C-alpha positions as CSV (number, residue, x, y, z in Angstrom):
1,M,-16.5,129.0,21.4
2,L,-20.0,127.8,22.0
3,N,-19.0,124.2,21.5
4,E,-16.2,124.4,24.0
5,N,-18.4,126.0,26.6
6,E,-21.0,123.4,26.0
7,F,-18.3,120.7,26.3
8,R,-17.1,122.2,29.6
9,S,-20.6,122.5,30.9
10,L,-21.1,118.9,30.0
11,Q,-17.9,117.9,31.8
12,D,-18.9,119.9,34.9
13,S,-22.3,118.2,34.8
14,L,-20.6,114.8,34.4
15,N,-18.2,115.6,37.3
16,S,-21.1,116.7,39.5
17,I,-23.0,113.4,38.5
18,K,-19.9,111.4,39.5
19,C,-19.7,113.1,42.8
20,T,-23.4,112.6,43.5
21,Y,-23.0,108.9,42.4
22,E,-20.0,108.4,44.8
23,K,-21.9,110.1,47.6
24,G,-24.9,107.8,46.9
25,E,-22.6,104.8,46.9
26,F,-21.1,105.9,50.2
27,A,-24.5,106.5,51.6
28,L,-25.6,103.1,50.4
29,Q,-22.6,101.5,52.2
30,Q,-23.5,103.4,55.4
31,L,-27.1,102.3,55.0
32,T,-26.1,98.7,54.5
33,H,-23.8,98.9,57.6
34,T,-26.5,100.5,59.6
35,L,-28.9,97.8,58.4
36,E,-26.5,95.1,59.5
37,L,-26.1,96.7,62.9
38,L,-29.9,97.0,63.2
39,R,-30.2,93.3,62.4
40,L,-27.6,92.4,65.1
41,N,-29.4,94.7,67.6
42,E,-32.7,93.1,66.7
43,L,-31.2,89.6,67.2
44,K,-29.7,90.7,70.6
45,S,-33.0,92.3,71.6
46,N,-34.9,89.2,70.6
47,A,-32.6,87.0,72.6
48,E,-32.9,89.4,75.6
49,N,-36.7,89.5,75.1
50,S,-36.8,85.6,75.1
51,V,-34.7,85.6,78.3
52,T,-37.0,88.2,79.9
53,V,-40.1,86.3,78.8
54,D,-38.6,83.1,80.4
55,T,-37.8,84.9,83.6
56,L,-41.3,86.4,83.7
57,N,-42.8,83.0,83.1
58,N,-40.7,81.6,85.9
59,C,-41.7,84.4,88.2
60,L,-45.4,84.0,87.4
61,D,-45.2,80.3,87.9
62,N,-43.5,80.8,91.3
63,K,-46.1,83.4,92.3
64,A,-48.9,81.2,91.2
65,N,-47.5,78.2,93.2
66,K,-47.0,80.4,96.2
67,Q,-50.6,81.7,95.9
68,I,-51.8,78.1,95.7
69,F,-49.6,77.2,98.7
70,L,-51.0,80.1,100.7
71,N,-54.5,79.3,99.9
72,Q,-54.0,75.7,101.0
73,K,-52.4,77.0,104.2
74,L,-55.4,79.2,104.9
75,E,-57.7,76.3,104.4
76,E,-55.6,74.1,106.7
77,I,-55.5,76.9,109.4
78,Q,-59.3,77.2,109.2
79,M,-59.6,73.4,109.5
80,T,-57.3,73.4,112.5
81,E,-59.2,76.2,114.2
82,F,-62.5,74.3,113.6
83,K,-60.9,71.1,115.0
84,E,-59.6,73.0,118.0
85,K,-63.1,74.2,118.8
86,E,-64.5,70.7,118.4
87,V,-61.7,69.3,120.7
88,Q,-62.5,72.0,123.3
89,K,-66.1,71.1,123.2
90,M,-65.2,67.4,123.7
91,L,-62.9,68.3,126.6
92,D,-65.7,70.3,128.3
93,Q,-68.1,67.4,127.9
94,L,-65.5,65.0,129.2
95,N,-64.8,67.2,132.2
96,S,-68.5,67.4,133.0
97,E,-68.8,63.6,132.7
98,I,-65.8,63.1,134.9
99,T,-67.2,65.4,137.6
100,E,-70.5,63.6,137.6
101,E,-68.8,60.2,137.7
102,R,-66.6,61.3,140.6
103,R,-69.7,62.4,142.5
104,N,-71.4,59.1,141.9
105,A,-68.2,57.3,142.9
106,V,-68.0,59.2,146.2
107,R,-71.6,58.4,146.9
108,K,-71.0,54.7,146.2
109,I,-67.8,54.7,148.4
110,I,-69.8,56.1,151.3
111,K,-72.4,53.4,150.9
112,L,-69.7,50.7,150.7
113,E,-68.1,52.0,154.0
114,E,-71.5,51.8,155.7
115,E,-71.9,48.3,154.5
116,T,-68.4,47.3,155.5
117,N,-69.0,48.5,159.0
118,K,-72.1,46.4,159.2
119,V,-70.2,43.3,157.9
120,K,-67.4,44.0,160.5
121,K,-70.0,44.0,163.3
122,A,-71.4,40.7,162.0
123,L,-67.9,39.1,161.9
124,G,-67.2,40.2,165.5
125,I,-70.3,38.4,166.6
126,Q,-69.4,35.3,164.6
127,T,-65.8,35.2,166.1
128,A,-67.2,35.3,169.6
129,K,-69.4,32.3,168.8
130,N,-66.4,30.5,167.3
131,E,-64.3,31.1,170.4
132,K,-67.0,29.5,172.6
133,L,-67.1,26.4,170.4
134,E,-63.3,26.0,170.2
135,K,-62.9,24.9,173.9
136,P,-64.7,21.5,173.7
137,H,-63.0,20.9,170.3
138,K,-59.6,21.3,171.8
139,K,-60.3,18.6,174.5
140,V,-61.5,16.1,171.9
141,S,-58.4,16.8,169.8
142,E,-56.0,16.1,172.8
143,E,-57.7,12.7,173.3
144,L,-57.3,11.8,169.7
145,R,-53.6,12.7,169.8
146,G,-53.0,10.2,172.6
147,H,-54.8,7.4,170.7
148,R,-52.8,8.2,167.6
149,F,-49.5,7.9,169.5
150,E,-50.4,4.4,170.6
151,E,-51.3,3.4,167.1
152,Y,-47.9,4.8,165.9
153,S,-46.0,2.6,168.3
154,L,-47.9,-0.5,167.2
155,S,-47.4,0.3,163.5
156,Q,-43.6,0.5,164.0
157,G,-43.5,-3.1,165.4
158,V,-45.5,-4.3,162.4
159,E,-43.1,-2.5,160.0
160,E,-40.0,-4.2,161.6
161,L,-41.6,-7.7,161.0
162,Q,-42.4,-6.8,157.4
163,S,-38.8,-5.7,156.8
164,N,-37.4,-9.0,158.1
165,I,-39.8,-10.9,155.7
166,R,-38.6,-8.7,152.8
167,E,-34.9,-9.5,153.6
168,Y,-35.6,-13.3,153.4
169,Q,-37.5,-12.8,150.1
170,I,-34.6,-10.8,148.7
171,K,-32.0,-13.5,149.5
172,T,-34.1,-16.2,147.9
173,S,-34.5,-14.1,144.8
174,M,-30.7,-13.5,144.6
175,L,-30.1,-17.3,144.6
176,L,-32.6,-17.9,141.9
177,N,-31.1,-15.1,139.8
178,T,-27.6,-16.6,140.0
179,I,-29.0,-20.0,138.8
180,E,-30.8,-18.4,135.9
181,R,-27.6,-16.4,134.9
182,K,-25.5,-19.5,134.8
183,D,-28.0,-21.2,132.6
184,N,-28.1,-18.2,130.3
185,E,-24.3,-18.2,130.0
186,I,-24.3,-21.9,129.1
187,Q,-26.8,-21.4,126.4
188,A,-24.9,-18.3,125.0
189,A,-21.7,-20.4,124.8
190,K,-23.5,-23.1,122.9
191,E,-24.9,-20.5,120.5
192,K,-21.4,-19.1,119.9
193,R,-20.1,-22.5,119.1
194,N,-22.9,-23.2,116.6
195,T,-22.3,-19.8,114.9
196,I,-18.6,-20.5,114.6
197,Q,-19.2,-23.9,113.0
198,R,-21.7,-22.4,110.6
199,G,-19.2,-19.7,109.6
200,L,-16.5,-22.3,108.9
201,E,-18.9,-24.3,106.8
202,K,-19.9,-21.3,104.8
203,L,-16.2,-20.5,104.2
204,L,-15.5,-24.0,102.9
205,K,-18.5,-23.8,100.5
206,E,-17.4,-20.4,99.2
207,H,-13.8,-21.8,98.7
208,K,-15.1,-24.7,96.7
209,E,-17.4,-22.5,94.6
210,S,-14.4,-20.1,93.9
211,L,-12.3,-23.1,92.7
212,A,-15.0,-24.3,90.4
213,N,-15.4,-20.8,88.9
214,M,-11.6,-20.6,88.4
215,R,-11.6,-23.9,86.5
216,N,-14.5,-22.7,84.3
217,Q,-12.6,-19.4,83.6
218,L,-9.5,-21.4,82.6
219,K,-11.5,-23.4,80.1
220,E,-13.0,-20.2,78.6
221,I,-9.5,-18.7,78.3
222,E,-8.2,-21.7,76.4
223,K,-11.2,-21.5,74.0
224,S,-10.5,-17.8,73.5
225,Q,-6.8,-18.5,72.7
226,E,-7.8,-21.0,70.0
227,A,-10.2,-18.5,68.5
228,S,-7.5,-15.8,68.6
229,E,-5.0,-18.0,66.8
230,L,-7.6,-18.6,64.0
231,N,-8.2,-14.9,63.7
232,I,-4.5,-14.2,63.5
233,K,-4.1,-16.6,60.5
234,A,-7.1,-14.9,58.8
235,Y,-5.6,-11.4,59.4
236,E,-2.2,-12.5,57.9
237,E,-4.0,-13.7,54.7
238,K,-5.9,-10.3,54.5
239,K,-2.6,-8.5,55.0
240,E,-1.0,-10.2,52.0
241,T,-4.0,-9.2,49.8
242,L,-3.8,-5.6,51.0
243,T,-0.1,-5.3,50.2
244,A,-0.9,-6.4,46.6
245,N,-3.7,-3.9,46.4
246,E,-1.4,-1.1,47.7
247,K,1.1,-1.7,45.0
248,R,-1.6,-1.6,42.3
249,Y,-3.0,1.7,43.8
250,E,0.5,3.3,43.8
251,T,0.9,2.7,40.1
252,E,-2.5,4.2,39.4
253,K,-1.7,7.1,41.7
254,E,1.4,8.0,39.7
255,K,-0.6,8.0,36.5
256,L,-3.2,10.3,38.0
257,Q,-0.6,12.7,39.4
258,S,0.8,13.2,35.9
259,I,-2.7,13.9,34.6
260,F,-3.4,16.3,37.5
261,K,-0.2,18.3,36.8
262,K,-1.3,18.9,33.2
263,K,-4.8,20.1,34.3
264,E,-3.3,22.2,37.1
265,S,-1.4,24.3,34.6
266,G,-4.6,25.0,32.7
267,V,-6.4,25.9,35.9
268,M,-3.6,28.4,36.8
269,K,-4.1,30.2,33.5
270,I,-7.8,30.4,34.1
271,E,-7.1,31.7,37.6
272,N,-4.8,34.4,36.3
273,E,-7.5,35.6,33.9
274,Y,-10.0,35.6,36.7
275,M,-7.7,37.6,39.0
276,A,-7.3,40.3,36.3
277,K,-11.1,40.6,36.0
278,A,-11.4,40.7,39.8
279,E,-9.0,43.6,39.9
280,A,-11.1,45.5,37.4
281,T,-14.2,44.9,39.4
282,A,-12.4,46.0,42.6
283,Q,-11.5,49.3,41.0
284,L,-15.1,49.8,40.0
285,Q,-16.2,49.0,43.6
286,E,-13.7,51.5,45.0
287,E,-15.2,54.2,42.8
288,I,-18.7,53.3,44.0
289,D,-17.5,53.4,47.6
290,E,-16.1,56.9,47.1
291,M,-19.4,58.0,45.7
292,V,-21.2,56.6,48.7
293,E,-18.9,58.4,51.1
294,K,-19.7,61.7,49.4
295,T,-23.4,61.0,49.8
296,K,-22.8,60.2,53.5
297,N,-20.9,63.5,54.0
298,L,-23.8,65.4,52.6
299,N,-26.2,63.6,54.9
300,L,-23.9,64.4,57.9
301,S,-23.9,68.1,57.0
302,S,-27.7,68.1,56.9
303,R,-27.9,66.1,60.1
304,C,-25.7,68.5,61.9
305,L,-28.0,71.4,61.1
306,I,-31.0,69.4,62.3
307,D,-29.1,68.4,65.5
308,N,-28.4,72.0,66.3
309,L,-32.1,72.8,65.9
310,K,-33.0,69.9,68.1
311,Q,-30.5,71.0,70.8
312,Q,-32.3,74.4,70.9
313,A,-35.5,72.6,71.4
314,E,-34.0,70.5,74.2
315,T,-32.8,73.6,76.0
316,M,-36.4,74.9,75.9
317,K,-37.4,71.5,77.4
318,G,-34.7,71.8,80.1
319,H,-36.2,75.2,81.2
320,L,-39.6,73.6,81.4
321,A,-38.2,70.7,83.4
322,N,-36.5,73.1,85.9
323,E,-39.9,74.8,86.4
324,Q,-41.5,71.4,87.0
325,K,-38.8,70.6,89.6
326,E,-39.5,73.8,91.5
327,R,-43.2,72.9,91.5
328,V,-42.3,69.4,92.9
329,Q,-40.2,71.0,95.7
330,V,-43.2,73.2,96.6
331,Q,-45.4,70.1,96.7
332,R,-42.9,68.4,99.0
333,T,-43.0,71.3,101.5
334,Q,-46.8,71.1,101.4
335,R,-46.6,67.3,102.1
336,K,-44.3,68.0,105.1
337,L,-46.7,70.5,106.5
338,H,-49.6,68.0,106.1
339,R,-47.6,65.4,107.9
340,Q,-46.8,67.8,110.8
341,I,-50.5,68.7,111.0
342,A,-51.3,65.0,111.0
343,S,-48.9,64.4,113.9
344,F,-50.5,67.2,115.8
345,N,-53.9,65.6,115.3
346,D,-52.5,62.3,116.5
347,E,-51.3,63.9,119.7
348,Q,-54.7,65.4,120.3
349,S,-56.3,62.0,119.7
350,L,-53.9,60.4,122.2
351,C,-54.9,63.0,124.8
352,V,-58.6,62.1,124.3
353,R,-57.8,58.4,124.6
354,K,-56.0,59.0,127.9
355,Y,-59.1,60.7,129.3
356,H,-61.2,57.8,128.1
357,R,-58.9,55.3,129.7
358,R,-59.1,57.2,133.1
359,I,-62.9,57.2,132.9
360,N,-62.9,53.4,132.1
361,E,-60.5,52.8,135.0
362,A,-62.8,54.7,137.4
363,K,-65.7,52.6,136.2
364,S,-63.8,49.4,136.6
365,K,-62.9,50.4,140.2
366,L,-66.5,50.9,141.0
367,L,-67.4,47.5,139.6
368,F,-64.6,45.9,141.7
369,L,-66.0,47.5,144.9
370,D,-69.4,46.2,144.1
371,K,-68.0,42.7,143.6
372,E,-66.1,42.9,146.9
373,K,-69.3,43.8,148.7
374,I,-71.0,40.8,147.2
375,R,-68.1,38.5,148.1
376,L,-68.1,39.7,151.8
377,D,-71.8,38.9,152.0
378,E,-71.2,35.4,150.7
379,E,-68.2,34.8,153.1
380,S,-70.3,35.8,156.1
381,K,-72.9,33.2,155.0
382,K,-70.2,30.6,154.5
383,N,-68.7,31.2,158.0
384,Q,-72.1,30.5,159.5
385,E,-72.4,27.3,157.6
386,K,-68.9,26.2,158.5
387,A,-69.6,26.7,162.2
388,N,-72.6,24.4,162.0
389,E,-70.5,21.8,160.1
390,I,-67.7,21.9,162.7
391,Q,-70.2,21.0,165.5
392,S,-71.6,18.1,163.4
393,K,-68.0,16.8,162.7
394,I,-67.0,16.8,166.3
395,N,-69.9,14.5,167.2
396,T,-69.1,12.1,164.3
397,E,-65.3,12.0,165.2
398,I,-66.0,10.9,168.7
399,A,-68.1,8.0,167.5
400,Q,-65.4,7.1,164.9
401,H,-62.7,7.1,167.5
402,D,-64.5,4.5,169.6
403,S,-64.9,2.2,166.6
404,E,-61.3,2.6,165.5
405,R,-60.0,1.6,169.0
406,L,-61.9,-1.7,168.7
407,K,-60.4,-2.3,165.2
408,C,-56.8,-1.7,166.4
409,A,-57.2,-4.4,169.1
410,E,-58.3,-6.9,166.5
411,K,-55.4,-6.0,164.1
412,I,-52.8,-6.5,166.9
413,A,-54.1,-10.1,167.5
414,S,-54.0,-10.8,163.8
415,L,-50.4,-9.5,163.5
416,S,-49.2,-11.8,166.3
417,K,-50.5,-14.8,164.4
418,M,-48.7,-13.6,161.2
419,L,-45.3,-13.4,163.1
420,D,-45.6,-17.1,164.1
421,D,-46.4,-18.1,160.5
422,S,-43.4,-16.1,159.1
423,N,-41.0,-17.9,161.5
424,G,-42.1,-21.3,160.3
425,I,-41.7,-20.2,156.6
426,C,-38.1,-19.0,157.3
427,K,-37.2,-22.4,158.8
428,Q,-38.5,-24.2,155.7
429,L,-36.5,-21.9,153.4
430,N,-33.2,-22.8,155.2
431,K,-33.9,-26.6,154.7
432,E,-34.6,-26.0,150.9
433,I,-31.3,-24.1,150.5
434,Q,-29.3,-27.0,152.1
435,D,-31.1,-29.5,149.7
436,E,-30.1,-27.3,146.6
437,L,-26.3,-27.3,147.4
438,P,-25.5,-30.5,145.3
439,V,-27.4,-29.0,142.4
440,L,-25.1,-26.0,142.5
441,E,-22.0,-28.3,142.5
442,D,-23.2,-29.9,139.2
443,L,-23.7,-26.4,137.8
444,N,-20.1,-25.5,138.6
445,S,-18.8,-28.5,136.7
446,K,-20.8,-27.5,133.7
447,V,-19.4,-24.0,134.0
448,K,-15.8,-25.4,133.8
449,K,-16.7,-27.1,130.6
450,N,-18.0,-23.9,129.2
451,E,-14.8,-22.2,130.2
452,Q,-12.9,-24.6,128.0
453,V,-15.2,-23.7,125.1
454,E,-14.5,-20.0,125.8
455,S,-10.8,-20.6,125.6
456,E,-11.3,-21.9,122.0
457,T,-13.4,-18.9,121.2
458,K,-10.7,-16.5,122.5
459,S,-8.4,-17.6,119.7
460,L,-11.1,-16.5,117.3
461,Q,-11.5,-13.3,119.2
462,V,-7.8,-12.5,118.7
463,E,-8.3,-12.4,115.0
464,M,-11.3,-10.2,115.5
465,N,-9.3,-7.9,117.7
466,Q,-6.8,-7.4,114.9
467,T,-9.5,-6.3,112.6
468,I,-10.9,-4.1,115.3
469,R,-7.5,-2.5,115.7
470,S,-7.3,-1.7,112.0
471,L,-10.8,-0.2,112.3
472,E,-9.6,1.7,115.4
473,S,-6.8,3.2,113.4
474,E,-9.2,4.4,110.8
475,I,-11.4,5.8,113.5
476,R,-8.5,7.7,114.9
477,Q,-7.9,9.2,111.5
478,L,-11.5,10.2,111.4
479,N,-11.2,11.6,114.9
480,D,-8.2,13.7,113.7
481,A,-10.3,15.0,110.9
482,N,-13.1,15.8,113.4
483,K,-10.6,17.7,115.5
484,T,-9.7,19.9,112.6
485,L,-13.4,20.4,112.0
486,D,-13.8,21.3,115.7
487,F,-11.1,23.8,115.3
488,D,-12.8,25.3,112.3
489,L,-16.1,25.4,114.3
490,K,-14.4,27.2,117.2
491,Q,-13.0,29.8,114.7
492,L,-16.5,30.2,113.3
493,R,-18.0,30.6,116.8
494,K,-15.4,33.3,117.4
495,Q,-16.4,35.0,114.2
496,I,-20.1,34.7,115.2
497,M,-19.3,36.3,118.6
498,T,-17.5,39.2,116.9
499,L,-20.5,39.6,114.6
500,E,-22.8,39.6,117.6
501,S,-20.7,42.3,119.3
502,D,-20.8,44.3,116.0
503,Y,-24.6,43.9,115.8
504,K,-24.9,45.0,119.5
505,K,-22.9,48.1,118.7
506,K,-25.1,48.8,115.7
507,L,-28.2,48.4,117.9
508,A,-26.8,50.8,120.4
509,D,-26.2,53.3,117.5
510,Q,-29.7,52.8,116.3
511,I,-31.1,53.4,119.8
512,D,-29.1,56.6,119.9
513,L,-30.6,57.5,116.5
514,L,-34.1,56.9,117.9
515,N,-33.4,59.1,120.8
516,S,-32.2,61.8,118.4
517,T,-35.3,61.4,116.3
518,E,-37.4,61.8,119.4
519,S,-35.6,65.1,120.1
520,N,-36.1,66.1,116.5
521,I,-39.8,65.4,116.8
522,Y,-40.1,67.6,119.8
523,T,-38.2,70.4,117.9
524,N,-40.5,69.9,114.9
525,V,-43.5,70.4,117.2
526,C,-42.1,73.7,118.4
527,R,-41.4,74.7,114.8
528,L,-45.0,73.9,113.9
529,N,-46.1,76.4,116.6
530,T,-43.8,79.0,115.1
531,V,-45.2,78.2,111.6
532,N,-48.7,78.8,112.8
533,I,-47.6,82.2,114.2
534,E,-45.9,83.1,110.8
535,N,-49.1,82.1,108.9
536,A,-50.9,84.7,110.9
537,R,-48.4,87.2,109.8
538,L,-48.5,86.2,106.2
539,D,-52.3,86.9,106.0
540,G,-51.6,90.6,105.9
541,G,-49.0,90.2,103.1
542,I,-51.3,87.9,101.1
543,L,-53.8,90.7,100.5
544,K,-51.1,93.0,99.1
545,Q,-49.8,90.2,96.8
546,E,-53.3,89.5,95.4
547,Q,-53.4,93.0,93.9
548,S,-50.0,92.6,92.3
549,I,-50.9,89.1,91.1
550,Q,-54.0,90.4,89.3
551,E,-51.8,92.9,87.4
552,I,-49.3,90.2,86.5
553,C,-52.0,87.9,85.3
554,S,-53.1,90.4,82.7
555,D,-49.5,90.6,81.4
556,W,-49.2,86.8,81.6
557,E,-52.1,86.3,79.3
558,K,-50.5,88.6,76.7
559,I,-47.2,86.7,77.0
560,L,-49.0,83.3,76.6
561,R,-50.6,84.5,73.4
562,I,-47.2,85.5,72.0
563,K,-45.8,82.2,73.2
564,S,-48.5,80.2,71.5
565,K,-47.8,82.0,68.2
566,L,-44.0,81.2,68.5
567,R,-44.7,77.6,69.2
568,N,-46.9,77.3,66.1
569,R,-44.2,78.8,64.0
570,Y,-41.6,76.5,65.5
571,R,-43.7,73.4,64.8
572,S,-44.3,74.5,61.2
573,L,-40.6,75.0,60.6
574,T,-39.7,71.6,62.2
575,D,-42.3,69.9,59.9
576,I,-40.8,71.6,56.8
577,I,-37.2,70.6,57.8
578,E,-38.2,67.0,58.4
579,N,-40.1,66.7,55.1
580,D,-37.0,68.2,53.2
581,H,-34.7,65.8,55.0
582,L,-36.9,62.8,54.1
583,S,-37.1,63.9,50.4
584,E,-33.3,64.3,50.2
585,Q,-32.7,60.8,51.8
586,R,-35.2,59.3,49.3
587,L,-33.4,60.9,46.3
588,I,-30.0,59.7,47.5
589,Q,-31.1,56.2,48.2
590,S,-32.9,55.9,44.8
591,S,-29.8,57.1,43.0
592,I,-27.5,54.8,44.9
593,E,-29.7,51.8,44.3
594,F,-30.0,52.7,40.6
595,Y,-26.2,52.9,40.1
596,K,-25.7,49.7,42.0
597,Y,-28.2,48.0,39.7
598,L,-26.3,49.3,36.6
599,I,-23.0,48.1,38.0
600,E,-24.3,44.7,38.7
601,E,-25.6,44.3,35.2
602,K,-22.3,45.4,33.8
603,M,-20.5,42.9,36.0
604,K,-22.7,40.1,34.7
605,F,-22.2,41.3,31.1
606,I,-18.4,41.1,31.7
607,S,-18.5,37.6,33.2
608,T,-20.6,36.2,30.4
609,E,-18.4,37.6,27.6
610,C,-14.9,36.9,28.9
611,C,-13.6,36.0,25.4
612,Q,-14.4,39.4,23.9
613,R,-13.1,41.4,27.0
614,D,-10.6,43.5,25.1
615,Q,-13.0,44.9,22.5
616,L,-15.8,45.4,25.1
617,F,-13.4,47.0,27.5
618,K,-12.5,49.7,24.9
619,Q,-16.2,50.4,24.3
620,I,-17.2,50.5,28.0
621,L,-14.4,52.9,29.1
622,P,-15.8,56.0,27.5
623,E,-19.3,55.2,28.6
624,L,-18.1,54.7,32.2
625,W,-16.3,58.0,32.2
626,R,-19.4,59.7,30.9
627,L,-21.5,58.1,33.6
628,F,-19.0,59.0,36.2
629,N,-19.0,62.7,35.1
630,E,-22.8,62.7,35.1
631,I,-22.9,61.3,38.6
632,N,-20.4,64.0,39.8
633,Q,-22.6,66.7,38.1
634,F,-25.7,65.2,39.8
635,F,-24.0,65.2,43.2
636,E,-22.7,68.8,42.8
637,I,-26.3,69.9,41.8
638,G,-27.5,68.1,45.0
639,K,-24.9,69.9,47.1
640,S,-25.9,73.3,45.7
641,I,-29.6,72.6,46.2
642,S,-29.1,71.4,49.8
643,Q,-26.9,74.4,50.6
644,Q,-29.5,76.7,49.2
645,I,-32.2,75.0,51.3
646,V,-30.2,75.2,54.5
647,S,-29.3,78.9,53.9
648,S,-33.0,79.7,53.2
649,K,-34.0,77.8,56.4
650,V,-31.4,79.6,58.5
651,D,-32.5,83.0,57.2
652,K,-36.1,82.2,58.0
653,M,-35.2,81.0,61.5
654,L,-33.3,84.3,62.1
655,A,-36.0,86.4,60.6
656,L,-38.9,84.8,62.6
657,P,-38.1,86.3,66.1
658,S,-37.6,89.8,64.7
659,S,-40.8,89.9,62.7
660,Q,-43.6,88.2,64.6
661,N,-46.2,88.8,61.9
662,V,-44.5,86.8,59.0
663,D,-46.7,86.2,56.0
664,V,-47.8,82.6,55.5
665,H,-47.9,83.3,51.8
666,Q,-44.0,83.4,51.6
667,E,-43.8,80.0,53.3
668,N,-46.2,78.5,50.8
669,N,-44.2,79.9,47.9
670,Y,-41.1,78.4,49.4
671,T,-42.6,75.0,49.7
672,N,-44.0,75.2,46.1
673,N,-40.5,76.2,44.8
674,K,-39.0,73.3,46.7
675,K,-41.5,70.8,45.2
676,N,-40.7,72.2,41.7
677,D,-37.0,71.8,42.3
678,N,-37.5,68.2,43.5
679,N,-39.6,67.5,40.4
680,N,-36.9,68.9,38.1
681,N,-34.3,66.8,39.8
682,D,-36.5,63.7,39.4
683,G,-36.9,64.5,35.7
684,D,-33.1,64.9,35.3
685,N,-32.5,61.6,37.0
686,N,-35.1,59.9,34.7
687,D,-33.3,61.3,31.7
688,D,-30.0,60.0,33.0
689,V,-31.5,56.6,33.5
690,R,-32.9,56.5,30.0
691,K,-29.5,57.5,28.5
692,C,-27.7,54.7,30.5
693,Q,-30.3,52.1,29.4
694,N,-29.9,53.2,25.7
């Protein structure tokens, strides 16, 4: 009974232990599930925190930029107020100077009016004196007019006589010109005759020379024919020798072809053996290519992970670039405001220049009035001097008139003598003309002889006219081509006119744009005034924002510290990943180069010992299979190691944002383990190499 009770109690205790164990397992499952949920929540919270941190950073950057912009605006407003005060001072000074200059100008004008009145009085006195002197001057001028009329009538008679003399001289010159022209025609006809004779002589000489050249050429042709006949005989002899040589060569060729066929069969056997060996090498190369592709796939998988990490870094850089763009936009608005303020300053400077110009114009007017005063004084002095000169001239003209009257009488007497002499000369000229008439008849006979020579030259001219007509036909063709070119020119001119009209339209459009820009400038000036008013309103809001900015700055400093820590962690991770990637690439490259080296040695070994290929092939096959299996094992080990490395890196990347205070000791342990694994892999590779060498 006791044993059964104990057994039952033990069973109950076992059942209770099982129940507690099941409850513990269920609780563990729930805990693992809750831990997974917590991890997911932590990841989400970390992502949200990063987003909030970025937004806070952007907000703080914007607020800082706005604060800088507002400070610059305040400084610009203070500078504009200071400049306005200075401009007002300058305007007050200009107004005071203008009033003083106006007073001085009024005083000078009053003085000038007084002086002009004095000058007018002096001119009135001078005009009265001139009127008194004009009466005797008029009498003298009337007497001079009468004497001049008489002189004019006498001069007309003299001109008629001179015109008659000129007519006689013209007639004599005409006769002399006709005589000279006939002589020139005779000489020209003689020259034409001489030129024609010379041309005919040249043609005869050229014809004789051409005949001599033709004879020489015929002799040379006969000599060349004789030489060619000799060459033909020599070529026929050579041809006979060549035919004999060709027959001998054909017999030798047939013998060589039989020998070549025998050797060709041996070469075909060697080629077949070589092709079999080449197929074996091709199979080995295919296996090597497959191994290389596997290594490339491993590299691609590792590169994909690295590219994903780089993309995350680029997204961070994109956020930074957007922040920089916003800053650039704020700077552009600042530049626009600076330009508007500069335009306002330019307008103020233009106003100041206008006032300066008006002052300078007033000064120039005063100088001009002073110069006129001086000129009037000088004119009054000159008028007095002219009156004195007129009186002296009147006296001298009276004396000159008397002397000229005596001279005219002497000239009339001399002209009458000249008329008598000219009549005698005309009579002598008529006698000389009658004496020269027989000479003219002789000249006419000579002219007839020259006409006969001209008739001979006309026959030559007919031939020349034919050549001229042929040239005219060519000229017409050229004119037709010129007409086509003229048509093209007209079309080009039309195109140019259309282009000019288009450019005129474009200029009109540009003028409209200029007008619109002027209106825009006026609106911008109005906007500037509104901006100044809004700046005054913003002063009150700036004081409130300063307090909020100070609070944000304290938060911003904390965020910057956290940000610097995260950046340091990110840099350390990127360095570790790059180092691992480089070590993996080195291992893969070293293994590939080693196996390539082994395969090349095996190929050399096969090519040198072709006679023993069957025995060696049986020995090499198991070794190659063993090497192939070892290579596959090595690459599977590399895959597992790379997957472990990537998984450990991903776990660390996920664990970093949740736990900010990660121990550096764990990272150092990881790097040490990685180095040990790499050293172990290097040792395995070295063992494999030694085995293959043995």
